[in-house]
C-alpha atoms as an extended CHARMM CRD file, in Angstrom:
* protein
*
       218  EXT
         1         1  UNK       CA             16.7070000000       40.9860000000      -58.3550000000  PROA      1               0.0000000000
         2         2  UNK       CA             18.0850000000       37.1530000000      -59.0370000000  PROA      2               0.0000000000
         3         3  UNK       CA             16.0330000000       34.2890000000      -60.6590000000  PROA      3               0.0000000000
         4         4  UNK       CA             14.8170000000       31.0290000000      -59.7030000000  PROA      4               0.0000000000
         5         5  UNK       CA             17.7070000000       28.5730000000      -59.3530000000  PROA      5               0.0000000000
         6         6  UNK       CA             17.6100000000       24.9250000000      -60.4980000000  PROA      6               0.0000000000
         7         7  UNK       CA             19.6070000000       22.2670000000      -60.0890000000  PROA      7               0.0000000000
         8         8  UNK       CA             18.5870000000       19.0920000000      -62.6570000000  PROA      8               0.0000000000
         9         9  UNK       CA             19.0650000000       15.8250000000      -61.7710000000  PROA      9               0.0000000000
        10        10  UNK       CA             18.7050000000       13.3650000000      -64.3400000000  PROA      10              0.0000000000
        11        11  UNK       CA             20.6070000000        9.5110000000      -66.0680000000  PROA      11              0.0000000000
        12        12  UNK       CA             19.7600000000       10.3190000000      -69.3470000000  PROA      12              0.0000000000
        13        13  UNK       CA             22.0300000000       13.5460000000      -70.5930000000  PROA      13              0.0000000000
        14        14  UNK       CA             19.7900000000       14.1470000000      -73.0830000000  PROA      14              0.0000000000
        15        15  UNK       CA             16.9880000000       14.6500000000      -71.1270000000  PROA      15              0.0000000000
        16        16  UNK       CA             18.9510000000       17.3230000000      -69.0630000000  PROA      16              0.0000000000
        17        17  UNK       CA             20.1790000000       18.8040000000      -71.6400000000  PROA      17              0.0000000000
        18        18  UNK       CA             16.1610000000       19.3520000000      -72.9900000000  PROA      18              0.0000000000
        19        19  UNK       CA             14.9130000000       20.5810000000      -69.6660000000  PROA      19              0.0000000000
        20        20  UNK       CA             18.3500000000       22.7610000000      -69.0760000000  PROA      20              0.0000000000
        21        21  UNK       CA             17.1650000000       24.2700000000      -73.0130000000  PROA      21              0.0000000000
        22        22  UNK       CA             13.4490000000       24.9140000000      -71.7680000000  PROA      22              0.0000000000
        23        23  UNK       CA             14.6290000000       26.7800000000      -68.0010000000  PROA      23              0.0000000000
        24        24  UNK       CA             17.3140000000       28.4440000000      -69.1260000000  PROA      24              0.0000000000
        25        25  UNK       CA             15.1330000000       30.5740000000      -71.8110000000  PROA      25              0.0000000000
        26        26  UNK       CA             12.6920000000       32.1680000000      -69.4240000000  PROA      26              0.0000000000
        27        27  UNK       CA             14.2320000000       35.1370000000      -67.3500000000  PROA      27              0.0000000000
        28        28  UNK       CA             13.0560000000       33.8840000000      -64.0090000000  PROA      28              0.0000000000
        29        29  UNK       CA             14.7540000000       30.4440000000      -64.2350000000  PROA      29              0.0000000000
        30        30  UNK       CA             18.2620000000       29.2600000000      -64.2430000000  PROA      30              0.0000000000
        31        31  UNK       CA             20.6020000000       26.2980000000      -64.4060000000  PROA      31              0.0000000000
        32        32  UNK       CA             22.7960000000       26.5500000000      -61.8940000000  PROA      32              0.0000000000
        33        33  UNK       CA             23.9330000000       22.8690000000      -62.1000000000  PROA      33              0.0000000000
        34        34  UNK       CA             23.1470000000       18.8490000000      -63.3280000000  PROA      34              0.0000000000
        35        35  UNK       CA             24.5030000000       15.8370000000      -62.5530000000  PROA      35              0.0000000000
        36        36  UNK       CA             23.1730000000       11.9260000000      -63.5150000000  PROA      36              0.0000000000
        37        37  UNK       CA             23.0740000000       10.3320000000      -60.0710000000  PROA      37              0.0000000000
        38        38  UNK       CA             21.1010000000       10.1160000000      -56.8770000000  PROA      38              0.0000000000
        39        39  UNK       CA             24.6210000000       10.6550000000      -54.9100000000  PROA      39              0.0000000000
        40        40  UNK       CA             25.8930000000       13.4580000000      -56.7890000000  PROA      40              0.0000000000
        41        41  UNK       CA             22.5350000000       15.2260000000      -56.8240000000  PROA      41              0.0000000000
        42        42  UNK       CA             22.5740000000       15.2320000000      -53.3930000000  PROA      42              0.0000000000
        43        43  UNK       CA             26.4960000000       16.8610000000      -52.7890000000  PROA      43              0.0000000000
        44        44  UNK       CA             25.9360000000       19.2630000000      -55.7430000000  PROA      44              0.0000000000
        45        45  UNK       CA             22.3770000000       20.2780000000      -53.5260000000  PROA      45              0.0000000000
        46        46  UNK       CA             24.1280000000       20.9840000000      -50.6050000000  PROA      46              0.0000000000
        47        47  UNK       CA             27.1070000000       22.9490000000      -51.9590000000  PROA      47              0.0000000000
        48        48  UNK       CA             24.5550000000       25.3120000000      -54.7040000000  PROA      48              0.0000000000
        49        49  UNK       CA             21.6820000000       25.5610000000      -52.6800000000  PROA      49              0.0000000000
        50        50  UNK       CA             19.2210000000       25.2660000000      -55.6030000000  PROA      50              0.0000000000
        51        51  UNK       CA             15.7040000000       26.5180000000      -54.7440000000  PROA      51              0.0000000000
        52        52  UNK       CA             14.2100000000       24.0600000000      -56.5390000000  PROA      52              0.0000000000
        53        53  UNK       CA             16.0630000000       20.5570000000      -57.2950000000  PROA      53              0.0000000000
        54        54  UNK       CA             14.3500000000       18.4680000000      -60.3180000000  PROA      54              0.0000000000
        55        55  UNK       CA             15.0390000000       15.2790000000      -59.8910000000  PROA      55              0.0000000000
        56        56  UNK       CA             13.9400000000       12.2650000000      -61.6980000000  PROA      56              0.0000000000
        57        57  UNK       CA             12.8730000000        9.0320000000      -59.3250000000  PROA      57              0.0000000000
        58        58  UNK       CA             15.1510000000        5.4010000000      -61.5910000000  PROA      58              0.0000000000
        59        59  UNK       CA             19.3510000000        6.3860000000      -61.5400000000  PROA      59              0.0000000000
        60        60  UNK       CA             22.8830000000        4.5470000000      -60.5130000000  PROA      60              0.0000000000
        61        61  UNK       CA             24.2300000000        5.4010000000      -57.2130000000  PROA      61              0.0000000000
        62        62  UNK       CA             21.5250000000        6.2070000000      -55.3020000000  PROA      62              0.0000000000
        63        63  UNK       CA             17.4540000000        6.4210000000      -56.6590000000  PROA      63              0.0000000000
        64        64  UNK       CA             15.9130000000        9.4970000000      -56.3070000000  PROA      64              0.0000000000
        65        65  UNK       CA             13.7410000000        8.4880000000      -53.4390000000  PROA      65              0.0000000000
        66        66  UNK       CA             16.5630000000        8.5100000000      -50.6930000000  PROA      66              0.0000000000
        67        67  UNK       CA             18.2100000000       11.4830000000      -52.7330000000  PROA      67              0.0000000000
        68        68  UNK       CA             15.4870000000       13.4030000000      -51.6680000000  PROA      68              0.0000000000
        69        69  UNK       CA             15.0000000000       12.4240000000      -48.1130000000  PROA      69              0.0000000000
        70        70  UNK       CA             18.5410000000       13.2770000000      -47.5840000000  PROA      70              0.0000000000
        71        71  UNK       CA             17.8790000000       16.9520000000      -48.9610000000  PROA      71              0.0000000000
        72        72  UNK       CA             14.4130000000       17.4850000000      -47.8030000000  PROA      72              0.0000000000
        73        73  UNK       CA             12.5470000000       14.2060000000      -45.7450000000  PROA      73              0.0000000000
        74        74  UNK       CA             11.9720000000       14.5110000000      -41.9830000000  PROA      74              0.0000000000
        75        75  UNK       CA             14.2420000000       15.3930000000      -40.0640000000  PROA      75              0.0000000000
        76        76  UNK       CA             16.5060000000       17.7070000000      -42.4140000000  PROA      76              0.0000000000
        77        77  UNK       CA             17.6320000000       20.7390000000      -40.7280000000  PROA      77              0.0000000000
        78        78  UNK       CA             17.3960000000       23.0530000000      -43.7280000000  PROA      78              0.0000000000
        79        79  UNK       CA             15.0560000000       21.3820000000      -46.4880000000  PROA      79              0.0000000000
        80        80  UNK       CA             15.8660000000       22.0380000000      -50.3480000000  PROA      80              0.0000000000
        81        81  UNK       CA             12.8170000000       22.1330000000      -52.6620000000  PROA      81              0.0000000000
        82        82  UNK       CA             12.6050000000       18.7130000000      -54.7710000000  PROA      82              0.0000000000
        83        83  UNK       CA             10.4010000000       19.0600000000      -57.9630000000  PROA      83              0.0000000000
        84        84  UNK       CA              9.8050000000       14.5170000000      -59.1980000000  PROA      84              0.0000000000
        85        85  UNK       CA             10.0140000000       14.4120000000      -62.6220000000  PROA      85              0.0000000000
        86        86  UNK       CA              9.5800000000       10.5110000000      -63.5420000000  PROA      86              0.0000000000
        87        87  UNK       CA              8.1320000000        8.6860000000      -66.8880000000  PROA      87              0.0000000000
        88        88  UNK       CA              5.8800000000        6.6730000000      -65.2280000000  PROA      88              0.0000000000
        89        89  UNK       CA              2.8840000000        7.8530000000      -63.7060000000  PROA      89              0.0000000000
        90        90  UNK       CA              2.1480000000        4.4310000000      -61.4050000000  PROA      90              0.0000000000
        91        91  UNK       CA              5.1860000000        3.9770000000      -59.7930000000  PROA      91              0.0000000000
        92        92  UNK       CA              5.0160000000        3.1270000000      -56.5080000000  PROA      92              0.0000000000
        93        93  UNK       CA              8.5430000000        4.8320000000      -56.1470000000  PROA      93              0.0000000000
        94        94  UNK       CA              6.6840000000        8.3870000000      -56.8400000000  PROA      94              0.0000000000
        95        95  UNK       CA              4.5980000000        7.6540000000      -53.8230000000  PROA      95              0.0000000000
        96        96  UNK       CA              7.4180000000        6.4620000000      -52.2170000000  PROA      96              0.0000000000
        97        97  UNK       CA              9.5870000000        9.9760000000      -53.4580000000  PROA      97              0.0000000000
        98        98  UNK       CA              6.2160000000       12.3770000000      -51.8400000000  PROA      98              0.0000000000
        99        99  UNK       CA              6.5150000000       10.8100000000      -48.2920000000  PROA      99              0.0000000000
       100       100  UNK       CA             10.0190000000       11.5500000000      -48.5140000000  PROA      100             0.0000000000
       101       101  UNK       CA              9.4620000000       15.3360000000      -48.8270000000  PROA      101             0.0000000000
       102       102  UNK       CA              9.4480000000       16.0550000000      -52.0770000000  PROA      102             0.0000000000
       103       103  UNK       CA              7.1410000000       19.1400000000      -52.8160000000  PROA      103             0.0000000000
       104       104  UNK       CA              5.6640000000       17.9380000000      -56.4730000000  PROA      104             0.0000000000
       105       105  UNK       CA              4.9670000000       15.6500000000      -59.0010000000  PROA      105             0.0000000000
       106       106  UNK       CA              5.2190000000       15.7820000000      -62.4270000000  PROA      106             0.0000000000
       107       107  UNK       CA              5.4260000000       13.5100000000      -65.6520000000  PROA      107             0.0000000000
       108       108  UNK       CA              8.6380000000       13.6570000000      -68.4800000000  PROA      108             0.0000000000
       109       109  UNK       CA              5.6250000000       14.4070000000      -70.7840000000  PROA      109             0.0000000000
       110       110  UNK       CA              4.0790000000       16.6430000000      -69.7220000000  PROA      110             0.0000000000
       111       111  UNK       CA              3.9920000000       20.0610000000      -71.4940000000  PROA      111             0.0000000000
       112       112  UNK       CA              7.0360000000       22.7800000000      -71.4750000000  PROA      112             0.0000000000
       113       113  UNK       CA              4.7630000000       24.6670000000      -69.6200000000  PROA      113             0.0000000000
       114       114  UNK       CA              3.3020000000       22.8180000000      -66.8770000000  PROA      114             0.0000000000
       115       115  UNK       CA              7.2830000000       21.9210000000      -65.7200000000  PROA      115             0.0000000000
       116       116  UNK       CA              8.0950000000       25.5290000000      -65.8370000000  PROA      116             0.0000000000
       117       117  UNK       CA              4.8960000000       26.5460000000      -64.0710000000  PROA      117             0.0000000000
       118       118  UNK       CA              5.7830000000       23.3000000000      -61.2380000000  PROA      118             0.0000000000
       119       119  UNK       CA              9.2640000000       24.9030000000      -61.0170000000  PROA      119             0.0000000000
       120       120  UNK       CA              7.8020000000       28.2000000000      -60.1290000000  PROA      120             0.0000000000
       121       121  UNK       CA              4.5220000000       26.6910000000      -57.9740000000  PROA      121             0.0000000000
       122       122  UNK       CA              7.5240000000       24.8990000000      -55.8910000000  PROA      122             0.0000000000
       123       123  UNK       CA             10.0970000000       27.0540000000      -55.5390000000  PROA      123             0.0000000000
       124       124  UNK       CA              7.3060000000       29.7000000000      -53.9640000000  PROA      124             0.0000000000
       125       125  UNK       CA              6.3900000000       26.9890000000      -51.2570000000  PROA      125             0.0000000000
       126       126  UNK       CA              3.7610000000       26.0820000000      -52.3130000000  PROA      126             0.0000000000
       127       127  UNK       CA              2.7540000000       22.3060000000      -53.3490000000  PROA      127             0.0000000000
       128       128  UNK       CA              2.2960000000       21.1370000000      -56.4960000000  PROA      128             0.0000000000
       129       129  UNK       CA              0.1520000000       17.5230000000      -56.2580000000  PROA      129             0.0000000000
       130       130  UNK       CA             -2.5970000000       18.0660000000      -58.8680000000  PROA      130             0.0000000000
       131       131  UNK       CA             -6.0310000000       16.1410000000      -58.1710000000  PROA      131             0.0000000000
       132       132  UNK       CA             -5.5490000000       13.4490000000      -61.2990000000  PROA      132             0.0000000000
       133       133  UNK       CA             -2.0110000000       12.5270000000      -59.4000000000  PROA      133             0.0000000000
       134       134  UNK       CA             -4.0060000000       12.4300000000      -56.1620000000  PROA      134             0.0000000000
       135       135  UNK       CA             -6.5410000000       10.2170000000      -56.8760000000  PROA      135             0.0000000000
       136       136  UNK       CA             -4.5060000000        7.4380000000      -59.4130000000  PROA      136             0.0000000000
       137       137  UNK       CA             -0.8710000000        7.9600000000      -57.3540000000  PROA      137             0.0000000000
       138       138  UNK       CA             -1.7940000000        8.1640000000      -53.9250000000  PROA      138             0.0000000000
       139       139  UNK       CA             -4.9290000000        6.7960000000      -53.4920000000  PROA      139             0.0000000000
       140       140  UNK       CA             -3.8330000000        3.7940000000      -55.3990000000  PROA      140             0.0000000000
       141       141  UNK       CA             -0.2770000000        3.1170000000      -53.5350000000  PROA      141             0.0000000000
       142       142  UNK       CA             -1.5450000000        4.6190000000      -50.3320000000  PROA      142             0.0000000000
       143       143  UNK       CA             -3.6200000000        1.0430000000      -49.2720000000  PROA      143             0.0000000000
       144       144  UNK       CA             -0.9140000000       -1.1470000000      -51.0240000000  PROA      144             0.0000000000
       145       145  UNK       CA              1.7800000000        0.5760000000      -48.8600000000  PROA      145             0.0000000000
       146       146  UNK       CA             -0.1760000000        1.5200000000      -45.6800000000  PROA      146             0.0000000000
       147       147  UNK       CA              1.9240000000       -0.4200000000      -43.0550000000  PROA      147             0.0000000000
       148       148  UNK       CA             -0.3360000000       -2.4040000000      -40.0140000000  PROA      148             0.0000000000
       149       149  UNK       CA              0.3580000000        0.1620000000      -37.5930000000  PROA      149             0.0000000000
       150       150  UNK       CA             -0.6000000000        3.2840000000      -39.6120000000  PROA      150             0.0000000000
       151       151  UNK       CA             -4.6320000000        2.5860000000      -39.1730000000  PROA      151             0.0000000000
       152       152  UNK       CA             -7.1180000000        5.2600000000      -39.2110000000  PROA      152             0.0000000000
       153       153  UNK       CA             -6.1550000000        8.3270000000      -36.4030000000  PROA      153             0.0000000000
       154       154  UNK       CA             -7.1460000000       12.0330000000      -36.5640000000  PROA      154             0.0000000000
       155       155  UNK       CA             -4.1390000000       13.1240000000      -33.7660000000  PROA      155             0.0000000000
       156       156  UNK       CA             -6.9350000000       15.3300000000      -32.4220000000  PROA      156             0.0000000000
       157       157  UNK       CA             -8.2090000000       17.0950000000      -35.8220000000  PROA      157             0.0000000000
       158       158  UNK       CA            -11.6290000000       18.1300000000      -35.4050000000  PROA      158             0.0000000000
       159       159  UNK       CA            -14.8880000000       17.5010000000      -36.7940000000  PROA      159             0.0000000000
       160       160  UNK       CA            -14.5280000000       20.6070000000      -39.4070000000  PROA      160             0.0000000000
       161       161  UNK       CA            -10.2470000000       20.4370000000      -39.7630000000  PROA      161             0.0000000000
       162       162  UNK       CA            -11.4600000000       16.9420000000      -40.4710000000  PROA      162             0.0000000000
       163       163  UNK       CA            -13.4110000000       17.8980000000      -43.1370000000  PROA      163             0.0000000000
       164       164  UNK       CA            -10.9450000000       20.0230000000      -44.7300000000  PROA      164             0.0000000000
       165       165  UNK       CA             -8.1500000000       17.5180000000      -44.6310000000  PROA      165             0.0000000000
       166       166  UNK       CA            -10.9790000000       14.4560000000      -46.7460000000  PROA      166             0.0000000000
       167       167  UNK       CA            -10.9450000000       17.6550000000      -49.9320000000  PROA      167             0.0000000000
       168       168  UNK       CA             -7.3180000000       18.3040000000      -49.8570000000  PROA      168             0.0000000000
       169       169  UNK       CA             -6.2620000000       14.6670000000      -50.0960000000  PROA      169             0.0000000000
       170       170  UNK       CA             -8.7790000000       14.7760000000      -52.9370000000  PROA      170             0.0000000000
       171       171  UNK       CA             -6.8130000000       16.9470000000      -54.8560000000  PROA      171             0.0000000000
       172       172  UNK       CA             -9.0000000000       19.7650000000      -53.9910000000  PROA      172             0.0000000000
       173       173  UNK       CA             -8.2580000000       23.6830000000      -53.7590000000  PROA      173             0.0000000000
       174       174  UNK       CA             -8.6180000000       26.1590000000      -51.2100000000  PROA      174             0.0000000000
       175       175  UNK       CA            -11.7670000000       27.6120000000      -53.4640000000  PROA      175             0.0000000000
       176       176  UNK       CA            -13.1160000000       24.3810000000      -54.2740000000  PROA      176             0.0000000000
       177       177  UNK       CA            -12.9520000000       23.8820000000      -50.5720000000  PROA      177             0.0000000000
       178       178  UNK       CA            -14.1700000000       26.8720000000      -49.2460000000  PROA      178             0.0000000000
       179       179  UNK       CA            -17.2610000000       26.1700000000      -52.5720000000  PROA      179             0.0000000000
       180       180  UNK       CA            -17.7170000000       22.5050000000      -50.9150000000  PROA      180             0.0000000000
       181       181  UNK       CA            -17.9290000000       23.8670000000      -47.3510000000  PROA      181             0.0000000000
       182       182  UNK       CA            -19.6400000000       27.3760000000      -47.8670000000  PROA      182             0.0000000000
       183       183  UNK       CA            -16.7440000000       29.0740000000      -46.2510000000  PROA      183             0.0000000000
       184       184  UNK       CA            -14.7790000000       31.4580000000      -47.0280000000  PROA      184             0.0000000000
       185       185  UNK       CA            -11.4850000000       30.6360000000      -48.7560000000  PROA      185             0.0000000000
       186       186  UNK       CA             -9.2240000000       32.7520000000      -45.8110000000  PROA      186             0.0000000000
       187       187  UNK       CA            -11.3710000000       30.5730000000      -43.7510000000  PROA      187             0.0000000000
       188       188  UNK       CA            -10.0670000000       27.6210000000      -45.2160000000  PROA      188             0.0000000000
       189       189  UNK       CA             -6.3950000000       28.5080000000      -45.8360000000  PROA      189             0.0000000000
       190       190  UNK       CA             -6.6530000000       29.1760000000      -41.8080000000  PROA      190             0.0000000000
       191       191  UNK       CA             -7.9760000000       25.8650000000      -41.1790000000  PROA      191             0.0000000000
       192       192  UNK       CA             -5.2750000000       24.1580000000      -43.6730000000  PROA      192             0.0000000000
       193       193  UNK       CA             -2.8710000000       25.9790000000      -41.5630000000  PROA      193             0.0000000000
       194       194  UNK       CA             -3.7170000000       24.5700000000      -38.3100000000  PROA      194             0.0000000000
       195       195  UNK       CA             -4.2260000000       21.0580000000      -40.3680000000  PROA      195             0.0000000000
       196       196  UNK       CA             -0.5690000000       21.6130000000      -41.4750000000  PROA      196             0.0000000000
       197       197  UNK       CA              0.1910000000       22.4220000000      -37.7700000000  PROA      197             0.0000000000
       198       198  UNK       CA             -1.3890000000       19.7770000000      -35.7500000000  PROA      198             0.0000000000
       199       199  UNK       CA              0.1710000000       17.2740000000      -38.3750000000  PROA      199             0.0000000000
       200       200  UNK       CA              3.3810000000       19.0730000000      -38.5320000000  PROA      200             0.0000000000
       201       201  UNK       CA              3.0050000000       18.2670000000      -41.9420000000  PROA      201             0.0000000000
       202       202  UNK       CA              5.1300000000       20.5400000000      -44.5800000000  PROA      202             0.0000000000
       203       203  UNK       CA              2.1930000000       21.2040000000      -46.8830000000  PROA      203             0.0000000000
       204       204  UNK       CA             -0.9870000000       19.6760000000      -49.1450000000  PROA      204             0.0000000000
       205       205  UNK       CA              1.5100000000       16.7500000000      -49.7250000000  PROA      205             0.0000000000
       206       206  UNK       CA              2.1170000000       15.6550000000      -47.1530000000  PROA      206             0.0000000000
       207       207  UNK       CA             -1.0220000000       16.1160000000      -45.8070000000  PROA      207             0.0000000000
       208       208  UNK       CA             -2.2300000000       14.0940000000      -48.3680000000  PROA      208             0.0000000000
       209       209  UNK       CA             -0.0890000000       11.5960000000      -48.1070000000  PROA      209             0.0000000000
       210       210  UNK       CA             -0.9380000000       10.9810000000      -44.6390000000  PROA      210             0.0000000000
       211       211  UNK       CA             -4.4360000000       11.0540000000      -44.9780000000  PROA      211             0.0000000000
       212       212  UNK       CA             -4.4160000000        7.9770000000      -47.7180000000  PROA      212             0.0000000000
       213       213  UNK       CA             -2.1150000000        6.5670000000      -44.9050000000  PROA      213             0.0000000000
       214       214  UNK       CA             -4.0480000000        6.6290000000      -42.0600000000  PROA      214             0.0000000000
       215       215  UNK       CA             -7.5250000000        5.8060000000      -43.4390000000  PROA      215             0.0000000000
       216       216  UNK       CA             -9.0610000000        8.9790000000      -43.2850000000  PROA      216             0.0000000000
       217       217  UNK       CA             -9.4780000000        9.0170000000      -47.3210000000  PROA      217             0.0000000000
       218       218  UNK       CA            -10.3450000000        5.6740000000      -49.8920000000  PROA      218             0.0000000000
């Protein structure tokens, strides 16, 4: 069985080398390509179709936000999964990268085990956004970035679905939501699926961003 194919994008060669050493040491992971700017990242990812692109934010020629949008943003027919990794833990660019379609976010100073976990999580189709990132990053910047015409709105969600969405936006896991609302985890999964379908969102990260931008959570 083939492993998870990873592309590394960072303008610092030393960072790429360090990540590659950690990733290639894993039996189920393989670095299939690397580059140092966003434009090269778009070309590389379209050519190699990796399972996950580990993407820096601030780079020359094309930054990681725009590269992510071109690979995973709205309207992309066959999106690539992007894991944003940056030195900035309260960076407006990271928020924008999540809006642009990134499936997760990690800091460069995170332990190697977190990087590996993040790659595997995103490759599996799940979203990676820890509660502390939700509250400190998305919550803080959404209030500043939210355009005037994107005020409160629930897109036809039921009261219970709104409750679930607010808990998702608070960074709660399905098991935590189930405990808070006294529901089974299967019922919570059904609610999450309905919410994503009604709002035409791909994953929980997009649901978090939606909730903050619509003023459903503060």
